[in-house]
C-alpha positions in Angstrom: 23.0 18.3 24.5 25.0 20.8 26.5 28.0 18.4 27.0 30.4 21.3 27.5 28.3 22.9 30.1 28.3 19.6 32.1 31.8 18.4 31.3 33.1 16.4 34.2 29.7 16.2 35.8 28.2 13.0 34.5 25.8 12.9 37.4 24.1 16.2 36.3 20.7 16.6 37.8 17.5 16.0 35.9 16.5 19.6 36.6 19.6 20.9 34.8 18.9 18.6 31.8 15.3 19.6 31.7 16.2 23.3 31.8 18.8 22.7 29.0 16.2 21.1 26.8 13.8 23.9 27.5 16.5 26.4 26.5 17.1 24.5 23.2 13.5 24.4 22.4 13.1 28.1 23.1 16.0 28.8 20.8 14.4 26.7 18.2 11.0 28.3 18.4 12.4 31.8 18.6 14.8 31.4 15.7 17.7 31.8 18.0 20.2 30.1 15.7 20.1 33.2 13.4 20.0 33.4 9.6 23.2 31.4 9.2 21.7 28.3 10.8 18.7 27.3 8.7 17.9 24.3 11.0 16.9 26.8 13.7 14.9 29.1 11.4 11.2 29.1 12.2 10.3 29.5 8.5 12.5 26.6 7.6 11.0 24.4 10.2 7.5 25.3 9.0 8.5 24.6 5.4 9.8 21.2 6.4 6.6 20.4 8.2 4.6 21.4 5.1 3.1 24.4 6.9 2.6 28.0 5.5 5.4 30.4 5.6 3.6 33.7 5.8 4.4 35.7 8.9 0.9 35.7 10.4 0.6 31.9 10.1 4.1 31.4 11.5 3.3 33.6 14.5 0.2 31.6 15.3 2.1 28.3 14.8 5.0 29.1 17.1 2.7 30.7 19.7 0.9 27.3 19.9 4.2 25.5 20.1 5.5 27.7 22.9 2.2 27.3 24.8 2.6 23.5 24.4 6.2 23.7 25.7 5.4 25.9 28.7 2.2 24.1 29.7 2.7 20.4 28.6 -0.2 18.0 28.9 -0.7 14.3 28.2 -3.2 14.9 25.4 -3.2 17.0 22.2 -4.7 20.4 22.2 -7.1 20.0 19.2 -8.3 23.6 19.6 -5.3 24.4 17.5 -6.8 22.3 14.6 -10.1 24.1 14.9 -8.5 27.6 15.0 -6.1 26.9 12.1 -8.8 25.4 9.9 -11.3 28.2 10.4 -8.7 30.8 9.7 -7.9 29.2 6.3 -11.5 28.6 5.5 -12.3 32.2 6.0 -10.0 33.4 3.3 -10.0 33.1 -0.4 -13.1 34.5 -2.0 -16.8 34.9 -1.3 -18.9 32.2 0.3 -21.3 32.0 -2.7 -25.1 32.5 -3.1 -27.1 29.7 -1.4 -30.3 30.5 -3.5 -29.3 28.1 -6.3 -28.8 25.1 -4.0 -32.0 25.8 -2.1 -33.9 25.8 -5.4 -32.3 22.6 -6.5 -33.0 20.5 -3.4 -36.8 20.1 -3.8 -36.4 19.0 -7.5 -33.6 16.7 -6.6 -35.7 15.0 -3.9 -38.7 14.5 -6.3 -36.4 12.9 -8.9 -34.9 10.6 -6.3 -38.3 9.4 -5.1 -38.9 8.0 -8.6 -35.8 5.8 -8.7 -35.1 4.5 -5.1 -37.1 3.2 -2.2 -34.7 4.8 0.2 -36.7 7.6 1.6 -35.6 11.1 2.3 -34.0 12.1 5.6 -36.1 14.0 8.1 -33.5 16.7 8.3 -33.8 19.5 5.7 -30.9 19.8 3.3 -28.7 22.9 3.8 -26.4 25.3 2.0 -23.5 26.3 4.2 -20.3 28.3 4.1 -16.8 27.0 4.2 -16.4 28.1 7.8 -19.6 26.2 8.7 -18.3 23.2 6.9 -15.1 23.3 9.0 -17.0 23.9 12.3 -19.4 21.0 11.8 -16.9 18.5 10.4 -13.7 19.1 12.2 -14.6 16.8 15.1 -14.9 13.9 12.7 -11.5 14.7 11.2 -10.0 14.8 14.7 -11.5 11.4 15.6 -9.9 9.9 12.4 -6.4 11.5 13.1 -6.2 11.2 16.8 -5.1 7.5 17.0 -2.3 8.2 14.5 -1.2 11.3 16.4 -1.0 9.3 19.6 1.0 6.6 18.0 3.5 9.0 16.5 3.9 10.8 19.9 4.6 7.6 21.7 7.0 6.4 19.1 9.1 9.6 19.1 9.2 9.7 22.8 10.3 6.0 23.0 12.9 6.6 20.3 14.3 9.6 22.2 14.4 7.7 25.5 16.4 5.0 24.0 19.0 7.3 22.5 19.5 9.7 25.5 22.9 9.9 27.1 23.0 8.3 30.5 23.3 11.6 32.3 19.9 12.7 30.8 18.0 9.5 31.2 16.6 10.6 34.6 14.9 13.6 33.1 12.7 11.8 30.6 9.8 11.8 33.0 10.0 15.6 33.0 10.5 16.5 29.4 8.5 13.6 28.0 5.1 15.4 28.4 6.6 18.5 26.9 7.9 16.6 23.9 4.5 15.0 23.3 2.8 18.4 23.6 5.1 20.1 21.1 4.8 17.2 18.7 1.1 17.1 19.2 0.8 20.8 18.5 2.7 20.4 15.2 0.4 17.5 14.2 -2.8 19.4 15.2 -1.6 22.4 13.2 -1.0 20.2 10.1 -4.4 18.7 10.4 -6.0 22.1 10.7 -4.2 23.1 7.5 -5.6 20.1 5.7 -9.2 20.6 6.9 -9.0 24.3 6.0 -7.7 23.6 2.5 -10.3 20.9 2.0 -13.1 23.5 2.7 -12.0 25.3 -0.5 -12.1 22.0 -2.5 -15.3 20.3 -1.6 -18.7 21.2 -3.1 -20.9 18.8 -1.1 -21.0 17.0 2.3 -20.4 13.6 0.7 -17.5 14.6 -1.5 -14.9 13.0 0.7 -16.8 9.7 0.8 -17.3 9.4 4.5 -20.1 10.9 6.6 -18.6 14.0 8.1 -21.8 15.5 9.7 -23.7 14.0 12.6 -26.2 15.4 15.0 -29.7 16.9 14.9 -30.4 18.9 11.8 -27.1 18.0 10.1 -27.9 14.7 8.3 -30.2 15.9 5.5 -27.5 16.7 2.9 -25.2 19.7 2.4 -24.0 21.8 -0.5 -21.2 24.5 -0.2 -22.2 27.2 -2.8 -18.7 28.5 -3.2 -17.5 24.9 -3.9 -20.3 24.4 -6.4 -19.3 27.5 -8.2 -15.7 26.4 -8.3 -16.7 23.0 -9.6 -18.8 24.5 -12.4 -16.1 26.8 -13.5 -14.5 25.5 -16.7 -17.3 23.1 -17.4 -19.3 23.8 -20.6 -22.5 23.3 -18.7 -25.3 25.4 -17.3 -24.5 26.4 -13.7 -28.1 25.6 -12.6 -27.8 22.1 -14.2 -24.5 21.5 -12.4 -26.1 22.6 -9.1 -29.0 20.3 -9.6 -26.8 17.3 -10.4 -24.7 17.8 -7.3 -27.9 18.3 -5.2 -29.2 14.9 -6.5 -25.9 13.2 -5.6 -25.7 14.8 -2.2 -29.3 13.9 -1.3 -28.7 10.3 -2.4 -25.7 10.1 -0.2 -27.6 11.6 2.7 -30.6 9.3 2.2 -28.3 6.2 2.2 -26.6 7.1 5.5 -29.8 8.1 7.2 -31.7 5.1 6.0 -28.9 2.6 6.7 -28.6 3.4 10.4 -25.6 1.1 11.0 -23.5 2.5 8.1 -22.0 5.6 9.5 -20.8 4.0 12.7 -19.6 1.0 10.7 -17.5 3.1 8.4 -16.1 5.5 11.0 -15.1 2.5 13.2 -13.3 0.9 10.3 -11.3 4.0 9.7 -10.4 4.5 13.4 -9.5 0.8 13.9 -7.2 1.0 10.9 -5.5 4.1 12.3 -5.2 2.5 15.8 -3.4 -0.4 14.2 -0.7 1.8 12.9 2.7 1.3 14.5 5.4 3.8 13.9 8.7 2.1 12.9 11.3 4.0 15.0 14.2 2.2 13.4 13.1 3.4 10.0 12.9 7.0 11.4 16.4 6.7 12.9 17.7 5.3 9.6 16.2 8.2 7.6 17.5 10.7 10.1 21.1 9.5 9.9 21.3 10.4 6.2 19.4 13.6 6.4 21.0 17.0 6.2 19.0 19.4 8.4 19.9 22.3 6.2 18.5 20.7 3.1 14.9 21.9 3.5 13.8 20.6 0.1 14.8 17.0 1.0 13.0 17.3 4.3 9.9 18.7 2.6 10.0 15.7 0.2 10.4 13.3 3.0 7.5 14.6 4.9 5.2 15.0 1.9 6.0 11.6 0.5 4.7 9.8 3.6 8.0 7.9 4.1 7.6 8.3 7.9 4.4 6.2 7.7 5.5 2.5 7.8 4.3 -0.1 5.4 0.9 -1.6 6.2 0.8 -4.7 8.3 -1.1 -7.7 6.9 -3.9 -6.9 9.3 -4.0 -3.3 8.0 -4.0 -4.5 4.4 -7.1 -6.6 5.1 -8.7 -3.7 7.0 -7.9 -1.3 4.1 -9.4 -3.7 1.5 -12.6 -4.0 3.5 -12.8 -0.2 3.9 -12.1 0.3 0.2 -14.8 -2.1 -0.7 -17.3 -0.4 1.5 -16.5 3.1 0.1 -16.8 1.7 -3.4 -20.2 0.2 -2.7 -21.4 3.5 -1.3 -20.1 5.6 -4.2 -21.3 3.0 -6.7 -24.8 3.0 -5.4 -24.9 6.8 -5.3 -23.7 7.0 -8.9 -26.3 4.5 -10.1 -29.2 6.2 -8.3 -28.0 9.6 -9.4 -27.7 8.5 -13.1 -31.3 7.1 -13.0 -32.6 10.3 -11.4 -31.1 12.9 -13.7 -32.1 11.4 -17.1 -34.1 14.6 -17.8 -31.1 16.9 -17.0 -29.2 18.2 -20.1 -25.5 17.4 -19.9 -25.9 15.0 -17.0 -23.5 12.4 -18.5 -20.7 15.0 -18.8 -21.2 16.3 -15.3 -21.2 12.8 -13.9 -18.0 11.9 -15.6 -16.4 15.1 -14.2 -17.5 14.1 -10.7 -16.0 10.6 -11.1 -12.7 12.0 -12.5 -12.4 14.6 -9.7 -13.1 12.0 -7.1 -10.6 9.5 -8.5 -7.8 12.1 -8.7 -8.5 13.6 -5.3 -7.4 17.1 -4.2 -4.1 18.3 -2.6 -5.7 18.3 0.8 -6.9 14.7 0.5 -3.4 13.6 -0.5 -2.1 15.5 2.5 -4.5 13.6 4.8 -3.3 10.4 3.2 0.3 11.4 4.0 -0.6 12.4 7.5 -2.4 9.3 8.6 -1.4 6.8 6.0 -4.9 6.2 4.7 -6.2 7.2 1.3 -10.0 7.5 1.3 -10.5 6.8 -2.4 -13.1 4.3 -3.7 -10.8 2.6 -6.3 -13.4 -0.1 -7.2 -16.3 2.3 -7.7 -17.0 1.4 -11.3 -17.1 -2.3 -10.5 -19.5 -1.6 -7.6 -21.7 0.6 -9.8 -21.9 -2.2 -12.4 -23.0 -4.7 -9.7 -25.7 -2.4 -8.4 -27.1 -2.0 -11.9 -27.0 -5.7 -12.5 -29.0 -6.4 -9.3 -31.6 -3.8 -10.2 -32.0 -5.2 -13.7 -32.5 -8.8 -12.4 -34.3 -8.1 -9.1 -35.6 -4.6 -9.2 -34.7 -1.4 -7.3 -36.4 -2.6 -4.1 -34.2 -5.8 -4.1 -31.1 -3.7 -4.8 -31.9 -1.3 -1.9 -32.8 -4.0 0.5 -29.2 -5.2 0.5 -28.3 -2.2 2.7 -30.5 -3.6 5.5 -27.5 -5.5 7.0 -23.7 -5.4 6.3 -23.7 -9.2 5.8 -26.0 -8.8 2.8 -23.8 -6.4 0.9 -21.7 -7.6 -2.0 -18.2 -8.7 -1.0 -14.9 -7.9 -2.7 -15.0 -11.4 -4.3 -18.5 -10.8 -5.6 -17.4 -7.5 -7.1 -14.8 -9.5 -9.0 -17.3 -12.2 -10.0 -20.8 -10.7 -10.1 -22.3 -14.1 -11.1 -21.6 -15.3 -7.5 -23.6 -12.5 -6.1 -26.5 -13.4 -8.4 -26.3 -17.0 -7.3 -26.4 -16.0 -3.7 -29.4 -13.8 -4.3 -31.2 -16.4 -6.3 -31.1 -14.2 -9.4 -28.7 -16.2 -11.6 -31.5 -17.5 -14.0 -33.5 -14.4 -14.0 -33.6 -12.4 -17.3 -33.1 -8.6 -17.0 -36.5 -7.0 -16.6 -37.5 -4.7 -19.5 -37.8 -1.1 -18.3 -41.4 0.1 -18.0 -42.0 2.8 -20.6 -43.3 6.1 -19.5 -46.2 8.0 -21.1 -43.9 9.7 -23.6 -42.3 6.4 -24.7 -45.7 4.8 -25.2 -47.0 7.7 -27.3 -43.8 7.7 -29.3 -44.1 4.0 -30.0 -47.7 4.4 -31.1 -46.7 7.2 -33.4 -43.9 5.2 -35.0 -46.3 2.2 -35.5 -48.9 4.5 -37.1 -51.5 3.6 -34.4 -52.0 7.1 -33.0 -55.6 8.4 -33.3 -56.0 10.8 -36.2 -56.5 14.5 -35.6 -60.3 14.0 -36.1 -60.7 11.4 -33.4 -63.1 11.9 -30.6 -60.2 13.1 -28.4 -59.5 16.0 -30.8 -61.3 19.2 -31.7 -63.0 17.6 -34.7 -66.3 15.6 -34.8 -66.4 11.9 -34.3 -65.4 10.0 -37.5 -64.0 13.1 -39.1 -60.7 12.3 -40.8 -59.3 15.7 -40.0 -59.0 16.4 -43.7 -61.8 19.0 -43.8 -61.3 21.5 -46.5 -59.9 24.8 -45.2 -62.7 27.2 -44.3 -65.3 24.5 -43.7 -66.7 24.2 -40.2 -66.8 20.7 -38.8 -70.3 19.1 -38.6 -71.6 19.6 -35.1 -72.6 16.5 -33.1 -76.3 15.8 -33.0 -78.1 17.3 -30.1 
């Protein structure tokens, strides 16, 4: 830390120390160490942070960091996140044709009306571009990441304060805000990268599992045509059928959140409370740093991407995570059950549904990156158990009873009841109720009559032949006209 410059002057002023730190940071951001010193190479630093290495992206990144260093603030400049995400969303292929999604929405809505009492949202469903998806969802992503970013900034500042030489301890009040600004800018840039990449992976507003859109006109359901096209690529299914299936799922998701007015706030609050409970283990960071070679960029990359800097969950966080996981599973399980009931007429629906479930279970690279960044994986691991419970309640109590459980969070199945569905049936008074036989539709009734041989003959009074005619008139003979 400039020990030679201040040799023999242990009482160096805080201003000198602050200027020295500024010089070091400027060298770092400008690549002043030269090609022989990889730890001071901007591209190396970007690689270690999991950021892009192309010149344009690096120029924007380090311009943001230099701005944060020269004009430090207490908070994080989240405009970096918005700008980075929009730049990434704007590249990589056409935005897609919205016509298919707009044709699918009315049919999807009619099919849902037949299988659930949860009515449609007043907002019209929309087809939007990747850039619009970023613009309208980025505030939600920021609200989820901000508590973790604040915790990391505080932890790093505290760790640095505790390790400063005595001659520099007086300058912490000066360079502390600058350190937080630079660290915040890096975090904001990483979040922008994640949101931008996600815009190329999602096909619908509910794909991530949490309600990303809020506000007038935004809660009716959303499809991203380019994402729908990407999802359909490689499937041996008709593109229109895939679009219609995804439209049904998205509208079911939108209906649930619009109908269950408490659900969105309940879910977002659970995520942010979990994030605020995170405490960065500075001793763990110091231990990792002691054994880390700054020139070994691959090891640094592995360290960052593995999430090793995120400490193990506390017991309170484990409990919060379990509650959140159960809620996500209940939401996705209900959407799966309602969608499956609504798309029985759709060819290939089972194959499309299975692909949706596999894709959601695996998650995309950006979702894994978000998990690494904030230590929270938004995956409904218990979705299949939840779907089975929703089907069971509908079989015993009907769809209205099933959907009424969303009227209050205390009525929803618990994690224990997902493990033991009989306990849920006991609580609902459905333990001794036999599954209701499904009501046959007109086609099923006519088919049953045909198989039983009870269909009226072709010469019945409903056909073109006269009453009592067996329909076996010899060819060429006119049927006897009815009496006048």
